[in-house]
C-alpha positions in Angstrom: 42.8 97.2 -9.1 40.5 99.8 -10.6 42.7 100.1 -13.7 42.5 96.3 -14.2 38.7 96.5 -13.9 38.5 99.3 -16.4 40.7 97.5 -18.9 38.7 94.3 -18.5 35.4 96.2 -19.0 36.8 98.0 -22.1 37.8 94.7 -23.6 34.5 93.1 -22.9 32.5 96.0 -24.4 34.8 96.5 -27.4 32.4 94.6 -29.9 29.4 96.7 -28.7 31.4 99.9 -29.0 32.7 99.0 -32.5 29.2 98.2 -33.7 27.9 101.5 -32.2 30.5 103.5 -33.9 29.7 101.9 -37.3 26.0 102.8 -36.8 24.9 99.2 -36.6 22.9 97.7 -33.8 25.0 95.3 -31.7 23.7 91.7 -31.9 21.8 90.6 -28.9 23.5 88.0 -26.8 21.9 84.6 -27.3 19.9 83.6 -24.3 20.7 80.0 -23.3 17.2 79.2 -22.0 15.2 80.1 -25.1 12.4 77.6 -25.5 12.6 76.4 -21.9 9.6 76.4 -19.5 8.7 79.2 -17.1 10.2 77.1 -14.3 13.6 78.0 -15.7 13.1 81.4 -17.3 11.2 83.3 -14.6 13.8 82.9 -11.8 16.6 83.6 -14.3 14.9 86.8 -15.4 13.9 87.9 -11.9 17.5 87.6 -10.6 19.1 89.1 -13.6 16.8 92.1 -13.8 18.5 94.1 -10.9 21.9 93.5 -12.6 20.6 94.7 -16.0 19.0 97.8 -14.4 22.1 98.7 -12.4 24.3 98.2 -15.4 22.0 100.4 -17.5 22.0 103.2 -15.0 25.8 103.1 -14.5 26.4 103.0 -18.3 24.0 105.8 -19.0 25.6 108.0 -16.3 29.1 107.3 -17.6 28.2 108.3 -21.1 25.9 111.2 -20.2 28.5 113.9 -20.9 28.9 112.5 -24.4 25.1 112.8 -25.0 25.0 116.3 -23.6 28.0 117.3 -25.8 26.4 115.8 -28.8 23.0 117.5 -28.2 24.7 120.8 -27.6 26.5 120.6 -31.0 23.5 119.7 -33.1 20.5 121.7 -33.9 18.1 118.8 -34.6 17.0 116.4 -31.9 18.9 113.1 -31.7 16.7 110.0 -31.7 16.6 108.2 -28.4 18.2 105.0 -29.7 21.2 106.9 -31.1 22.2 108.7 -27.9 25.5 107.6 -26.5 24.2 107.3 -22.9 21.4 104.9 -24.0 23.8 102.8 -26.0 26.3 102.6 -23.2 23.5 101.8 -20.7 22.2 99.0 -22.9 25.7 97.5 -23.5 26.7 97.6 -19.8 23.3 96.3 -18.7 23.5 93.3 -21.1 27.1 92.7 -20.1 26.2 92.5 -16.4 22.8 90.9 -16.7 23.5 88.1 -19.2 26.0 86.1 -17.0 23.6 86.4 -14.0 20.7 85.2 -16.2 22.8 82.2 -17.4 24.1 81.3 -13.9 20.8 81.5 -12.1 19.0 79.4 -14.7 21.4 76.4 -14.5 20.0 74.9 -11.2 16.4 75.2 -12.4 17.3 73.8 -15.8 19.0 70.8 -14.1 16.1 70.3 -11.7 13.6 70.4 -14.5 15.6 67.9 -16.5 16.0 65.5 -13.6 12.5 65.6 -12.1 10.3 66.5 -15.1 11.8 65.7 -18.4 13.7 62.5 -17.5 10.7 60.7 -15.9 8.4 61.7 -18.7 11.0 60.4 -21.2 11.3 57.2 -19.3 7.5 56.8 -19.3 7.3 57.6 -23.0 5.2 60.8 -22.6 5.9 64.0 -24.4 
């Protein structure tokens, strides 16, 4: 079971890992509720925040030996955004937080559409 989870995680994070190895910043995942009201975005952000934070901490801890090894080999200081533990933390945090953000926002998006936007559209108001 653990091996399956590790394989699935490595496949999901492969694009982030490839972009990090090339030195490019991985593209941010598109947020599905961009341009929506706070009725949708605030609950989605509030519920996804713990998942993002937990993923960041787990990813940073997993890649901490790589950061320590890299810092031990170099004489100059490595910028914070180039450290492997920060990259892993961001990638895992986004990978865990984005689905939660998307799933939590759906009911609020539907409620807003049914009870706010639809009546306003029927009445001809913007």
